N, C-alpha and C positions, 0 to 999 in steps of 0.2 A: 468669556472661555478660549482654550486655545485653538490656531484656526494657523497648519502647516503646511506650507510648500516646499516640496523636494522638486526643484528648478534643475530640469536636467534629466528626468527620472528615467529615461528610455525607459524598458518594460516595466518596470517599480523594481529593480535588483535589490536597494535599498529598503526605497516603502513598505515593500511586502511584510519587513522586520515588523511594523509597527500596528498590526493588524490588531493586537490586545488594546494597544494604548488608542485604537479608532472610536474602540465604546464610547470615550470621553469626552476627546477632540475631535476636529474636522483636520481630514488630511486630503491636500491634493498633490498632484503630480504634472507637470506638463512638462516637452518636449518637444523639437523642432522634428523629428520624426513619426509620421502620424501612422506610417504601420506597427509602430512600438504601442505610441497610444490608440491605436485599435483594440490593439492585444490586451495591452491594462486594461483598457474597457471592459472587454467581453470577458476577461479573468477575473481582475482585481476589485471590481465595484459590482455592489459595493462590500465593503465600506469606506475606500476611497474613490475618489474624484479626478476627474484626467480631463485634460485641453489640449490641444495643442497650439504651438505659438512657433514663432519663424527666429530668426537668429539677428533678426533687430531688436533692441532693446524698446517690446512695449507688450506687457502681458495684459490680458482682462480680464481686471481686478481691480476693484475700487482704491483709492489712495486710503492707507493705511487699514489694510483687510485682513493681515497677517501678524499674529506673535511670534512669528519664527519660520523663517527661510532655509535651506540649506542645499548649496549646491556642491554636489563631489565629483570630481573630475570634469567642473565645464569648464576653469578658466586656467583650466592646464592646456588645452587647445586652440589658446588664440590670442590676439593682444587686441587684434582691431575693436573697438566701441566695449573696449573693458569701463572705461569711466561710465559712460553712457549706461551700463548695465545696471552699476553701483547706485546710478541714478536709478533707475527702476525700481531697483530691490528697494531702496529708500521707500520710494514714494508707496510700494505698496506694504510696508512695515507699518506695524503701529507705532507709538514713539515708546521707545525704551526696550523693540523688539531686536533679538540676534538674528544677524544674519553669517552663518558655518558657511563657508567656502574653503576649496585646497586649490593651492598654486606649485610651482615649480620654483624654488629660491637654491638659492648657493649650497644649501645641505640636501637638497636633491643631486645637484653634478655631486657631493661628494659622495653621493650612494650608488651614483650610475659607474664613480672610479672603483669604489670598493664592492661591486658585486651584484649589481641592478642593473646592468647595460640594457637598454631596450633592443630587442632582436632584431627591428629592422632600421636601428644606426648603426652605420660602418664601425666597425670597431677600430677604436685608435682616432679615430674621429677628435680634434681641437678644439676642446670645448674652455680657454683659454678667454675668447672672444667673446664668448655669454658669460662666463662670469665675469667679465670688466663691463659687460652693460649692463644700464638699469632694466630695459627689457631686451627681451633677446627671443628670437623664434628661430628654430629648426624644425624642419617638413619635408618627407615624403612628397605631402601633396595631396593627402586625403588626411580625415581629421583622428585618426587614429594614430597615422604615424606625422602630426604635428603635435610639438610640443616648446610652449612659452617659458619662458624663464623672467622671472622679478627679483632684482634683490631686495632683501628683504629690508634692509633701511629706506630702502627705495618708495616700496611698498607702505612702509609704514607711513612715510611723511604722504606719499600723495594719498590713501582712500581715508586718513583724518581727515583729510576736507570735506566729503562723506559722509563718516560716520567715525563716532569711535572705536578705533583700534583697541579691543580689549585684549587679546592674547595673540600672540603666533609660535604654534609649534613645528619648528622643524621638523620635516621627512616623519610628521607623524602618522600618515598612513600609509598603505600599503601601496608599493611602486613608487615611493619616494615624494609621496605629494605631502605639502607645506597646508597644517590645518590653520585658518584664520576668522578667529571670530570676531565679528564687528557688531554694535550695538548704535539702535538709532538714536538719536537725542532725543530726548523729552521736548525740551525747550531749547530752539538753538541761542545759546551764548557766547557765541565763538565769530 
């Protein structure tokens, strides 16, 4: 049976839309914000289950526990420990399981320049240095004013060390986020 994790669920902003699916699948949510998790436990459980985690790459689940994990707008807000988080998410995925995450790429910068300019980012900020780097970060100091960027080719090359990169859809998610679908190897033959 399917077991799904919303990694970085906040107060269940996405997870709550899977209520009908929760009749036949187990759904979990985890986030570092204990207040959001407390609210979600009080208002969305059952059918969903919630646990608080930290910003460090460790989740309180057994190896190979989940069939699917998604993290929408998590990797978009920091560069530190991304590789360690990929290894942790791979650990909790079953062989053949899928991980869907969003990131910012060059396509995100294109969206910024063509109409979706983040309100906290100084108008006219030179985006060329960000576009030229494999990884980059712009920040005003808080998580919601911190955007991380990955060059798509670099991301495909680097993240394929952890799982198969099945598909990358540039600027696919609202707010210029690129969707990345990965699959855990069934047998490590690389």
